[in-house]
C-alpha positions in Angstrom: 124.6 113.1 105.9 122.1 110.1 105.8 123.2 106.7 106.0 123.9 104.4 102.6 121.2 102.8 101.1 122.1 100.2 99.4 118.2 98.6 98.6 118.5 101.9 96.1 118.7 101.0 92.3 120.8 102.9 89.3 119.9 103.1 86.2 122.5 104.4 83.4 121.6 105.9 80.2 122.8 107.1 77.0 121.4 109.5 74.5 123.0 108.3 71.1 123.2 109.4 67.3 125.3 107.2 65.4 127.4 105.7 67.6 127.5 102.1 66.6 131.7 102.0 66.8 130.4 102.8 70.9 127.1 100.8 72.2 129.1 98.0 72.6 132.0 99.1 74.1 129.7 101.9 76.4 127.2 98.7 77.6 130.3 96.6 79.0 131.9 99.1 81.2 128.7 99.7 82.5 127.9 96.4 83.2 131.0 95.8 84.1 130.9 98.5 87.0 127.4 97.7 87.7 128.0 93.9 88.4 130.4 94.7 91.1 128.3 97.2 92.9 125.4 95.2 93.2 128.0 92.5 94.5 129.0 94.2 97.3 125.7 95.5 98.4 125.8 99.3 97.0 123.2 99.0 95.1 120.1 96.5 94.8 120.0 96.0 90.9 120.4 98.2 87.8 119.0 99.0 84.1 121.4 100.4 81.4 118.7 102.4 78.6 120.0 103.1 74.8 118.2 106.1 73.4 118.9 105.5 69.9 117.9 108.6 69.1 116.7 108.1 65.0 120.4 106.6 64.3 121.3 106.4 60.7 124.2 103.4 61.1 123.7 100.2 63.2 123.2 101.7 66.4 119.5 101.0 66.7 120.7 97.3 65.8 123.7 96.8 67.7 121.2 98.1 70.5 119.1 95.4 70.0 121.2 92.6 69.8 122.1 94.0 73.4 119.0 94.9 75.1 118.3 90.8 73.6 121.0 89.5 75.5 120.4 91.0 79.0 116.8 91.9 80.6 119.1 94.8 82.5 119.4 96.3 78.8 116.0 98.2 78.0 116.6 100.8 74.3 113.9 103.7 73.4 113.4 104.6 69.7 112.7 107.8 68.5 110.7 107.8 65.5 112.3 110.9 64.3 115.9 112.8 65.9 115.4 115.0 69.0 119.1 116.0 69.3 120.3 115.6 72.6 117.5 117.9 74.4 115.1 115.4 73.5 117.0 112.2 73.9 117.8 113.3 77.9 114.1 113.8 78.5 113.4 110.6 77.1 116.3 108.8 79.1 114.7 110.5 82.0 111.8 109.8 81.8 112.6 105.7 80.6 114.6 105.1 83.0 113.5 103.4 86.9 116.1 103.4 88.4 115.7 105.5 91.9 119.1 106.7 90.8 119.8 108.1 87.5 123.5 108.4 85.3 123.4 110.6 82.2 126.4 110.3 80.2 127.4 110.0 76.2 128.0 107.3 74.5 131.5 107.5 74.3 132.5 107.6 77.3 134.3 110.9 78.9 135.1 109.7 81.9 136.5 106.2 83.1 132.6 104.6 84.2 134.8 103.3 87.6 133.9 106.8 89.3 130.8 106.2 89.6 131.3 104.0 92.7 133.2 107.6 94.0 129.8 109.7 92.7 126.7 106.8 94.1 129.4 107.6 97.3 129.3 111.3 97.7 125.8 111.4 97.2 124.7 109.9 99.8 127.1 111.4 102.3 126.2 114.0 101.3 122.7 114.0 100.7 123.0 115.2 97.6 120.4 115.2 94.7 122.1 116.0 92.1 126.4 115.0 91.4 128.4 117.0 88.5 131.7 115.9 87.4 133.6 118.4 86.4 137.3 118.2 83.9 139.8 118.4 85.3 141.5 119.1 82.0 139.7 120.3 79.4 142.9 120.4 76.7 142.0 117.4 75.2 139.2 118.3 73.4 141.0 121.2 71.6 141.6 125.1 72.8 139.1 126.5 70.4 136.6 124.4 72.5 137.9 124.7 75.8 137.4 128.4 75.2 134.1 127.7 74.3 133.6 126.0 77.1 134.8 128.2 79.6 133.1 130.9 78.5 129.4 128.5 78.5 130.3 128.2 82.2 130.8 132.4 83.1 127.8 133.2 80.9 125.3 130.7 83.0 127.1 131.8 86.8 126.9 135.7 85.1 123.1 135.1 83.7 121.2 132.2 86.4 123.5 132.8 89.1 125.1 129.1 89.1 128.5 128.3 90.3 129.3 125.4 87.7 133.5 124.2 86.8 131.8 122.3 84.1 128.0 122.2 83.3 127.7 121.0 80.4 129.4 118.0 81.2 128.4 114.2 80.4 127.8 112.8 83.3 124.6 113.7 85.7 123.7 111.8 89.0 120.0 112.5 90.4 118.0 111.2 92.3 114.9 110.3 90.2 112.8 111.8 92.9 113.9 115.3 91.4 112.0 115.5 87.9 108.8 115.1 90.1 109.3 119.0 90.7 112.1 119.5 87.3 110.4 119.5 83.5 113.1 119.6 80.9 112.2 121.9 78.3 115.4 122.0 76.5 115.6 120.6 72.8 119.8 120.8 72.0 122.4 120.7 74.5 121.7 123.9 76.6 119.3 120.9 78.7 122.3 120.1 80.9 122.7 123.2 82.0 118.7 124.0 82.4 118.9 120.5 84.6 121.2 122.4 86.7 119.5 125.5 86.8 115.8 124.7 87.3 117.2 121.8 90.3 119.2 125.0 92.2 117.0 127.5 92.0 113.8 124.8 93.3 116.7 124.1 96.9 117.9 121.2 95.4 121.5 119.9 96.2 124.2 120.0 93.7 128.0 118.5 94.4 130.9 118.6 91.5 133.7 116.2 92.0 136.3 115.8 89.7 137.5 113.6 86.9 140.0 112.5 84.6 138.5 113.3 80.4 139.2 111.2 77.9 138.2 113.3 74.5 136.5 111.3 71.4 138.5 109.0 69.8 135.2 108.3 66.4 133.3 110.1 65.4 132.9 113.7 65.4 130.9 116.5 68.1 128.3 119.1 66.4 128.6 120.9 69.8 130.2 123.2 68.7 128.2 124.1 65.6 126.9 127.6 64.5 123.0 126.2 64.4 123.6 124.7 68.2 124.7 128.1 69.5 122.2 130.0 68.1 119.2 127.1 70.5 121.9 127.8 73.5 121.1 130.9 73.5 117.6 131.2 72.5 116.8 128.8 75.2 119.1 130.6 77.6 116.7 133.7 77.4 113.5 131.5 77.4 114.2 129.7 81.1 116.1 132.9 82.0 112.4 134.9 81.6 110.5 131.5 83.1 112.6 131.6 86.4 111.4 135.1 87.6 108.5 133.3 89.2 110.0 130.3 90.1 109.8 129.8 94.3 112.1 127.5 95.7 110.6 124.2 97.3 109.3 124.7 100.7 111.6 122.5 103.3 110.6 118.9 104.5 110.7 119.2 108.2 
């Protein structure tokens, strides 16, 4: 176990497509927690990053206004819609913090969980802290069944034991992306991140959080097109991993 390193910086990024009802709430919630973490000496500084995936509502306008009023807020605009996978790849590539958190704009968890996750990352010298939902029934029983089957399938295909692999809370040390190149364009990217990380020998820690389902807008993660893309990318990754070996351990 290692001592805490308060000199580290933190980035939080939110992939957003037509999230004008959530943009300000997400940024404000993250800012409140991050300001306190800076004051408490948990982090040196922070960045809040909005990845606008070619939104057609007021998301780009609101995001730009937030960035203009706060130098810690940054925005990346996609010229064309790149789906969740493309947005997450942009977020991890653009984030400047030593530690990076990815989450959805609708805040499916209480941002107050972040200090606990950061403590766990440092206390257990983990490379990724991934949250799982204590109770998934708030998203509807059909989605809960999809999630259960998906997690079982990932465990069977990749020997990765995760309770909630697609949940939008991944706290990562940015240095791991010197070795991990994410390729998925769709919702499989959450699983791809964990599968690649564990195959390379990076440590992944799980912890539970209360879940708050989306109350505005509509999720498309259970659509037929999304599921078809997940299956295709899952098969491609399984074939590719045959030649992947763990990284040599540092002395």
